[in-house]
N, CA and C atoms as a LAMMPS dump frame, in Angstrom:
ITEM: TIMESTEP
0
ITEM: NUMBER OF ATOMS
438
ITEM: BOX BOUNDS ff ff ff
-5.0000000000000000e+02 5.0000000000000000e+02
-5.0000000000000000e+02 5.0000000000000000e+02
-5.0000000000000000e+02 5.0000000000000000e+02
ITEM: ATOMS id mol type element x y z
1 1 1 N 6.845 422.35 -385.883
2 1 2 C 7.614 423.399 -386.53
3 1 3 C 6.71 424.313 -387.359
4 2 1 N 5.911 423.713 -388.244
5 2 2 C 5.042 424.526 -389.093
6 2 3 C 4.018 425.274 -388.252
7 3 1 N 3.506 424.635 -387.216
8 3 2 C 2.546 425.31 -386.337
9 3 3 C 3.21 426.502 -385.647
10 4 1 N 4.429 426.321 -385.172
11 4 2 C 5.168 427.417 -384.529
12 4 3 C 5.381 428.586 -385.484
13 5 1 N 5.591 428.277 -386.745
14 5 2 C 5.873 429.299 -387.754
15 5 3 C 4.62 429.772 -388.484
16 6 1 N 3.448 429.22 -388.122
17 6 2 C 2.184 429.532 -388.809
18 6 3 C 2.334 429.344 -390.317
19 7 1 N 2.82 428.166 -390.679
20 7 2 C 3.099 427.861 -392.078
21 7 3 C 2.362 426.573 -392.453
22 8 1 N 1.813 426.5 -393.647
23 8 2 C 1.049 425.318 -394.054
24 8 3 C 1.892 424.036 -394.087
25 9 1 N 1.506 423.051 -393.294
26 9 2 C 2.23 421.784 -393.242
27 9 3 C 2.203 421.079 -394.59
28 10 1 N 1.057 421.113 -395.276
29 10 2 C 0.975 420.43 -396.57
30 10 3 C 1.95 421.027 -397.578
31 11 1 N 2.132 422.32 -397.545
32 11 2 C 3.062 422.975 -398.456
33 11 3 C 4.514 422.652 -398.084
34 12 1 N 4.828 422.671 -396.8
35 12 2 C 6.19 422.325 -396.36
36 12 3 C 6.513 420.879 -396.717
37 13 1 N 5.573 419.979 -396.484
38 13 2 C 5.774 418.563 -396.805
39 13 3 C 6.02 418.372 -398.298
40 14 1 N 5.163 418.955 -399.122
41 14 2 C 5.287 418.754 -400.567
42 14 3 C 6.561 419.406 -401.117
43 15 1 N 6.926 420.539 -400.558
44 15 2 C 8.142 421.231 -400.978
45 15 3 C 9.37 420.367 -400.636
46 16 1 N 9.404 419.841 -399.425
47 16 2 C 10.518 418.983 -399.011
48 16 3 C 10.555 417.69 -399.833
49 17 1 N 9.401 417.174 -400.159
50 17 2 C 9.344 415.96 -400.974
51 17 3 C 9.926 416.226 -402.37
52 18 1 N 9.538 417.343 -402.963
53 18 2 C 10.023 417.683 -404.309
54 18 3 C 11.506 418.039 -404.308
55 19 1 N 11.974 418.707 -403.281
56 19 2 C 13.379 419.137 -403.225
57 19 3 C 14.338 418 -402.92
58 20 1 N 13.946 417.088 -402.01
59 20 2 C 14.93 416.115 -401.504
60 20 3 C 14.358 414.731 -401.223
61 21 1 N 13.118 414.467 -401.629
62 21 2 C 12.458 413.21 -401.268
63 21 3 C 12.429 413.045 -399.743
64 22 1 N 12.301 414.169 -399.038
65 22 2 C 12.196 414.229 -397.577
66 22 3 C 13.489 413.824 -396.86
67 23 1 N 14.604 413.908 -397.534
68 23 2 C 15.893 413.529 -396.951
69 23 3 C 16.436 414.675 -396.093
70 24 1 N 16.404 414.487 -394.793
71 24 2 C 16.85 415.532 -393.872
72 24 3 C 18.345 415.816 -394.018
73 25 1 N 19.096 414.872 -394.553
74 25 2 C 20.537 415.052 -394.721
75 25 3 C 20.937 415.365 -396.156
76 26 1 N 19.997 415.683 -397.005
77 26 2 C 20.303 415.98 -398.406
78 26 3 C 21.289 417.144 -398.492
79 27 1 N 22.216 417.032 -399.427
80 27 2 C 23.207 418.081 -399.647
81 27 3 C 23.465 418.198 -401.143
82 28 1 N 23.303 419.397 -401.673
83 28 2 C 23.604 419.673 -403.07
84 28 3 C 25.049 420.15 -403.116
85 29 1 N 25.905 419.361 -403.692
86 29 2 C 27.336 419.672 -403.687
87 29 3 C 27.687 420.912 -404.511
88 30 1 N 26.901 421.213 -405.526
89 30 2 C 27.245 422.383 -406.344
90 30 3 C 26.796 423.696 -405.699
91 31 1 N 25.612 423.707 -405.083
92 31 2 C 25.113 424.96 -404.499
93 31 3 C 25.356 425.052 -402.997
94 32 1 N 25.617 423.904 -402.368
95 32 2 C 25.771 423.882 -400.92
96 32 3 C 24.447 423.847 -400.182
97 33 1 N 23.341 423.783 -400.92
98 33 2 C 22.019 423.737 -400.286
99 33 3 C 21.898 422.463 -399.456
100 34 1 N 21.279 422.595 -398.283
101 34 2 C 21.22 421.484 -397.341
102 34 3 C 19.819 421.261 -396.808
103 35 1 N 19.572 420.016 -396.412
104 35 2 C 18.337 419.66 -395.739
105 35 3 C 17.196 419.35 -396.681
106 36 1 N 16.067 419.007 -396.11
107 36 2 C 14.92 418.586 -396.924
108 36 3 C 14.375 419.693 -397.82
109 37 1 N 14.543 420.942 -397.428
110 37 2 C 14.07 422.063 -398.243
111 37 3 C 15.196 422.708 -399.042
112 38 1 N 16.379 422.094 -399.003
113 38 2 C 17.528 422.555 -399.787
114 38 3 C 17.793 424.051 -399.608
115 39 1 N 18.094 424.43 -398.395
116 39 2 C 18.347 425.816 -398.023
117 39 3 C 19.826 426.143 -398.207
118 40 1 N 20.119 427.299 -398.762
119 40 2 C 21.501 427.749 -398.907
120 40 3 C 21.911 428.558 -397.673
121 41 1 N 23.199 428.739 -397.514
122 41 2 C 23.715 429.537 -396.403
123 41 3 C 23.171 430.963 -396.463
124 42 1 N 23.118 431.528 -397.647
125 42 2 C 22.616 432.901 -397.813
126 42 3 C 21.162 432.997 -397.353
127 43 1 N 20.336 432.038 -397.764
128 43 2 C 18.92 432.058 -397.386
129 43 3 C 18.755 431.899 -395.872
130 44 1 N 19.501 430.968 -395.282
131 44 2 C 19.396 430.75 -393.833
132 44 3 C 19.76 432.017 -393.069
133 45 1 N 20.865 432.617 -393.445
134 45 2 C 21.299 433.838 -392.75
135 45 3 C 20.31 434.985 -392.954
136 46 1 N 19.703 435.051 -394.132
137 46 2 C 18.723 436.096 -394.44
138 46 3 C 17.574 436.097 -393.432
139 47 1 N 17.234 434.909 -392.938
140 47 2 C 16.095 434.794 -392.027
141 47 3 C 16.519 434.498 -390.588
142 48 1 N 17.797 434.727 -390.284
143 48 2 C 18.257 434.622 -388.908
144 48 3 C 18.496 433.225 -388.392
145 49 1 N 18.727 432.267 -389.279
146 49 2 C 19.02 430.905 -388.847
147 49 3 C 20.513 430.663 -389.037
148 50 1 N 21.173 430.234 -387.959
149 50 2 C 22.624 430.036 -387.987
150 50 3 C 23.023 428.952 -388.981
151 51 1 N 24.122 429.197 -389.65
152 51 2 C 24.693 428.243 -390.592
153 51 3 C 26 427.729 -390.02
154 52 1 N 26.328 426.476 -390.114
155 52 2 C 25.596 425.443 -390.832
156 52 3 C 24.376 424.971 -390.052
157 53 1 N 23.441 424.4 -390.785
158 53 2 C 22.215 423.865 -390.193
159 53 3 C 22.555 422.499 -389.605
160 54 1 N 22.429 422.377 -388.3
161 54 2 C 22.91 421.158 -387.644
162 54 3 C 21.821 420.208 -387.179
163 55 1 N 20.585 420.663 -387.129
164 55 2 C 19.501 419.785 -386.691
165 55 3 C 18.41 419.757 -387.755
166 56 1 N 17.608 418.708 -387.724
167 56 2 C 16.487 418.605 -388.66
168 56 3 C 15.546 419.799 -388.495
169 57 1 N 15.303 420.184 -387.252
170 57 2 C 14.416 421.318 -386.995
171 57 3 C 14.961 422.599 -387.613
172 58 1 N 16.255 422.839 -387.475
173 58 2 C 16.863 424.048 -388.054
174 58 3 C 16.768 424.034 -389.568
175 59 1 N 16.921 422.869 -390.172
176 59 2 C 16.857 422.75 -391.624
177 59 3 C 15.465 423.075 -392.143
178 60 1 N 14.449 422.583 -391.476
179 60 2 C 13.074 422.869 -391.894
180 60 3 C 12.72 424.316 -391.57
181 61 1 N 13.084 424.766 -390.379
182 61 2 C 12.774 426.136 -389.976
183 61 3 C 13.365 427.157 -390.959
184 62 1 N 14.59 426.938 -391.385
185 62 2 C 15.233 427.866 -392.321
186 62 3 C 14.458 427.952 -393.625
187 63 1 N 14.042 426.811 -394.162
188 63 2 C 13.288 426.811 -395.413
189 63 3 C 11.935 427.476 -395.28
190 64 1 N 11.235 427.171 -394.206
191 64 2 C 9.92 427.76 -393.96
192 64 3 C 10.047 429.274 -393.765
193 65 1 N 11.005 429.677 -392.97
194 65 2 C 11.188 431.121 -392.751
195 65 3 C 11.583 431.843 -394.033
196 66 1 N 12.376 431.188 -394.866
197 66 2 C 12.766 431.825 -396.121
198 66 3 C 11.564 431.98 -397.048
199 67 1 N 10.709 430.971 -397.114
200 67 2 C 9.474 431.102 -397.907
201 67 3 C 8.631 432.266 -397.379
202 68 1 N 8.501 432.361 -396.071
203 68 2 C 7.722 433.456 -395.48
204 68 3 C 8.375 434.802 -395.768
205 69 1 N 9.705 434.849 -395.696
206 69 2 C 10.425 436.094 -395.973
207 69 3 C 10.212 436.526 -397.419
208 70 1 N 10.315 435.591 -398.353
209 70 2 C 10.086 435.926 -399.771
210 70 3 C 8.696 436.527 -399.961
211 71 1 N 7.729 435.92 -399.311
212 71 2 C 6.34 436.394 -399.409
213 71 3 C 6.201 437.833 -398.929
214 72 1 N 6.955 438.199 -397.913
215 72 2 C 6.844 439.563 -397.387
216 72 3 C 7.792 440.539 -398.086
217 73 1 N 8.879 440.031 -398.67
218 73 2 C 9.888 440.903 -399.267
219 73 3 C 9.537 441.373 -400.672
220 74 1 N 8.817 440.556 -401.429
221 74 2 C 8.552 440.868 -402.833
222 74 3 C 7.054 440.871 -403.105
223 75 1 N 6.569 441.982 -403.626
224 75 2 C 5.137 442.16 -403.869
225 75 3 C 4.557 441.033 -404.716
226 76 1 N 5.307 440.583 -405.713
227 76 2 C 4.775 439.542 -406.601
228 76 3 C 4.597 438.202 -405.887
229 77 1 N 5.272 438.012 -404.764
230 77 2 C 5.121 436.777 -403.986
231 77 3 C 3.938 436.84 -403.024
232 78 1 N 3.526 438.029 -402.675
233 78 2 C 2.458 438.197 -401.687
234 78 3 C 1.195 437.444 -402.068
235 79 1 N 0.845 437.455 -403.344
236 79 2 C -0.405 436.839 -403.77
237 79 3 C -0.251 435.542 -404.525
238 80 1 N 0.946 434.937 -404.524
239 80 2 C 1.131 433.745 -405.344
240 80 3 C 2.113 432.752 -404.728
241 81 1 N 1.598 431.589 -404.355
242 81 2 C 2.451 430.512 -403.868
243 81 3 C 3.408 430.082 -404.983
244 82 1 N 2.89 429.973 -406.206
245 82 2 C 3.704 429.538 -407.341
246 82 3 C 4.897 430.483 -407.556
247 83 1 N 4.647 431.776 -407.521
248 83 2 C 5.732 432.741 -407.712
249 83 3 C 6.723 432.667 -406.562
250 84 1 N 6.245 432.472 -405.35
251 84 2 C 7.14 432.348 -404.197
252 84 3 C 8.024 431.107 -404.34
253 85 1 N 7.436 429.988 -404.769
254 85 2 C 8.221 428.78 -404.992
255 85 3 C 9.265 428.994 -406.084
256 86 1 N 8.901 429.712 -407.116
257 86 2 C 9.861 429.994 -408.194
258 86 3 C 11.015 430.852 -407.681
259 87 1 N 10.71 431.861 -406.878
260 87 2 C 11.772 432.682 -406.268
261 87 3 C 12.694 431.802 -405.428
262 88 1 N 12.087 430.947 -404.629
263 88 2 C 12.836 430.067 -403.739
264 88 3 C 13.793 429.192 -404.549
265 89 1 N 13.275 428.601 -405.605
266 89 2 C 14.061 427.657 -406.38
267 89 3 C 15.097 428.282 -407.3
268 90 1 N 14.809 429.475 -407.799
269 90 2 C 15.713 430.112 -408.766
270 90 3 C 16.612 431.167 -408.159
271 91 1 N 16.17 431.777 -407.084
272 91 2 C 16.836 432.972 -406.569
273 91 3 C 16.248 434.197 -407.25
274 92 1 N 16.326 435.324 -406.591
275 92 2 C 15.693 436.554 -407.086
276 92 3 C 16.187 436.961 -408.482
277 93 1 N 17.488 436.996 -408.68
278 93 2 C 18.021 437.448 -409.964
279 93 3 C 17.592 436.557 -411.115
280 94 1 N 17.667 435.26 -410.915
281 94 2 C 17.241 434.346 -411.97
282 94 3 C 15.738 434.41 -412.186
283 95 1 N 14.962 434.617 -411.113
284 95 2 C 13.519 434.755 -411.292
285 95 3 C 13.207 435.986 -412.147
286 96 1 N 13.899 437.101 -411.898
287 96 2 C 13.675 438.31 -412.704
288 96 3 C 13.98 438.032 -414.173
289 97 1 N 15.076 437.341 -414.441
290 97 2 C 15.429 436.982 -415.823
291 97 3 C 14.378 436.037 -416.418
292 98 1 N 13.916 435.072 -415.636
293 98 2 C 12.866 434.145 -416.071
294 98 3 C 11.602 434.919 -416.409
295 99 1 N 11.214 435.816 -415.532
296 99 2 C 9.978 436.582 -415.7
297 99 3 C 10.037 437.485 -416.939
298 100 1 N 11.23 437.96 -417.272
299 100 2 C 11.4 438.786 -418.477
300 100 3 C 11.564 437.95 -419.737
301 101 1 N 11.551 436.621 -419.589
302 101 2 C 11.685 435.741 -420.739
303 101 3 C 13.109 435.598 -421.238
304 102 1 N 14.085 435.899 -420.391
305 102 2 C 15.488 435.868 -420.799
306 102 3 C 16.158 434.505 -420.614
307 103 1 N 15.516 433.591 -419.924
308 103 2 C 16.116 432.273 -419.715
309 103 3 C 15.557 431.28 -420.728
310 104 1 N 16.407 430.384 -421.171
311 104 2 C 16.006 429.343 -422.114
312 104 3 C 16.392 427.99 -421.537
313 105 1 N 16.097 426.953 -422.276
314 105 2 C 16.422 425.607 -421.809
315 105 3 C 17.917 425.368 -421.7
316 106 1 N 18.731 426.27 -422.198
317 106 2 C 20.178 426.118 -422.073
318 106 3 C 20.706 426.632 -420.73
319 107 1 N 19.848 427.233 -419.915
320 107 2 C 20.284 427.739 -418.618
321 107 3 C 20.747 426.6 -417.711
322 108 1 N 21.638 426.911 -416.788
323 108 2 C 22.078 425.921 -415.802
324 108 3 C 21.182 425.912 -414.57
325 109 1 N 20.218 426.811 -414.514
326 109 2 C 19.305 426.902 -413.368
327 109 3 C 18.207 425.848 -413.544
328 110 1 N 18.321 424.763 -412.776
329 110 2 C 17.426 423.621 -412.97
330 110 3 C 15.953 423.974 -412.757
331 111 1 N 15.65 424.814 -411.781
332 111 2 C 14.256 425.179 -411.546
333 111 3 C 13.715 425.986 -412.724
334 112 1 N 14.536 426.842 -413.308
335 112 2 C 14.096 427.595 -414.483
336 112 3 C 13.827 426.641 -415.643
337 113 1 N 14.707 425.667 -415.873
338 113 2 C 14.465 424.681 -416.93
339 113 3 C 13.159 423.944 -416.679
340 114 1 N 12.906 423.6 -415.425
341 114 2 C 11.665 422.898 -415.083
342 114 3 C 10.449 423.775 -415.364
343 115 1 N 10.504 425.019 -414.947
344 115 2 C 9.363 425.919 -415.136
345 115 3 C 9.155 426.273 -416.608
346 116 1 N 10.216 426.224 -417.395
347 116 2 C 10.111 426.47 -418.832
348 116 3 C 9.564 425.26 -419.584
349 117 1 N 9.487 424.116 -418.903
350 117 2 C 8.99 422.907 -419.551
351 117 3 C 10.018 422.241 -420.444
352 118 1 N 11.288 422.445 -420.149
353 118 2 C 12.356 421.876 -420.962
354 118 3 C 12.356 420.347 -420.846
355 119 1 N 12.715 419.654 -421.933
356 119 2 C 12.748 418.188 -421.91
357 119 3 C 13.624 417.662 -420.772
358 120 1 N 13.141 416.591 -420.147
359 120 2 C 13.899 415.956 -419.078
360 120 3 C 13.716 416.595 -417.71
361 121 1 N 12.841 417.579 -417.609
362 121 2 C 12.597 418.268 -416.335
363 121 3 C 11.122 418.163 -415.972
364 122 1 N 10.851 417.909 -414.701
365 122 2 C 9.458 417.911 -414.255
366 122 3 C 9.136 419.3 -413.72
367 123 1 N 7.91 419.747 -413.931
368 123 2 C 7.545 421.088 -413.449
369 123 3 C 7.803 421.205 -411.947
370 124 1 N 8.43 422.274 -411.541
371 124 2 C 8.818 422.469 -410.138
372 124 3 C 7.628 422.926 -409.295
373 125 1 N 7.146 424.135 -409.533
374 125 2 C 6.078 424.673 -408.679
375 125 3 C 4.792 423.864 -408.82
376 126 1 N 4.445 423.452 -410.02
377 126 2 C 3.215 422.675 -410.216
378 126 3 C 3.289 421.337 -409.488
379 127 1 N 4.466 420.724 -409.473
380 127 2 C 4.641 419.45 -408.777
381 127 3 C 4.444 419.631 -407.28
382 128 1 N 5.035 420.665 -406.717
383 128 2 C 4.905 420.92 -405.274
384 128 3 C 3.448 421.164 -404.905
385 129 1 N 2.78 421.987 -405.676
386 129 2 C 1.374 422.304 -405.403
387 129 3 C 0.505 421.052 -405.546
388 130 1 N 0.753 420.252 -406.575
389 130 2 C -0.037 419.034 -406.786
390 130 3 C 0.15 418.034 -405.645
391 131 1 N 1.378 417.874 -405.184
392 131 2 C 1.628 416.955 -404.062
393 131 3 C 0.865 417.435 -402.828
394 132 1 N 0.925 418.714 -402.548
395 132 2 C 0.209 419.257 -401.383
396 132 3 C -1.291 419.024 -401.514
397 133 1 N -1.816 419.217 -402.693
398 133 2 C -3.261 419.05 -402.893
399 133 3 C -3.692 417.597 -402.756
400 134 1 N -2.778 416.667 -402.968
401 134 2 C -3.095 415.243 -402.787
402 134 3 C -3.098 414.834 -401.317
403 135 1 N -2.719 415.751 -400.435
404 135 2 C -2.643 415.433 -399.006
405 135 3 C -3.454 416.425 -398.166
406 136 1 N -4.762 416.44 -398.348
407 136 2 C -5.583 417.375 -397.567
408 136 3 C -5.511 417.111 -396.061
409 137 1 N -5.137 415.893 -395.674
410 137 2 C -5.014 415.576 -394.249
411 137 3 C -3.892 416.371 -393.589
412 138 1 N -3.007 416.94 -394.395
413 138 2 C -1.902 417.745 -393.852
414 138 3 C -2.213 419.239 -393.838
415 139 1 N -3.376 419.62 -394.318
416 139 2 C -3.735 421.041 -394.388
417 139 3 C -3.929 421.569 -392.97
418 140 1 N -3.067 422.481 -392.56
419 140 2 C -3.129 423.03 -391.204
420 140 3 C -3.521 424.5 -391.191
421 141 1 N -3.185 425.192 -392.26
422 141 2 C -3.503 426.606 -392.353
423 141 3 C -3.631 426.956 -393.827
424 142 1 N -4.329 428.021 -394.113
425 142 2 C -4.551 428.404 -395.501
426 142 3 C -3.266 428.882 -396.144
427 143 1 N -3.162 428.67 -397.45
428 143 2 C -2.069 429.212 -398.232
429 143 3 C -2.375 430.666 -398.514
430 144 1 N -1.456 431.351 -399.124
431 144 2 C -1.66 432.723 -399.536
432 144 3 C -1.793 432.745 -401.051
433 145 1 N -2.651 433.581 -401.563
434 145 2 C -2.746 433.787 -403.011
435 145 3 C -3.031 432.54 -403.802
436 146 1 N -2.511 432.51 -405.023
437 146 2 C -2.798 431.411 -405.955
438 146 3 C -1.658 430.426 -406.039
């Protein structure tokens, strides 16, 4: 899948591990996000993947394509894996609020709480990047930016 999409396997693996502990059937009941990369219906449709996601391949493909789409859609994502992961986890509107310093630990956006370093939350983007870096055997293609 990652080879077909020209996407780094180590990054996809670490992202899926952080989002769902690699559970292909993971489902977030509040957001409706599904699969190992916790893709929402809006994100899947944005990148041309039919919803609902019915196969493991479709679930991974949707997440990978959405990461690639974010990278091409927003200039700030072009040069930064961390920023792309934050967009993915928070959504564009919440990322803009986060970037302007408008979100606090009282937000309901779990990825924003994690990135803010709020008590009881593990860092989101740093965790994904660290997991990927611990698995150089999965490095298939270069990442973009920082």
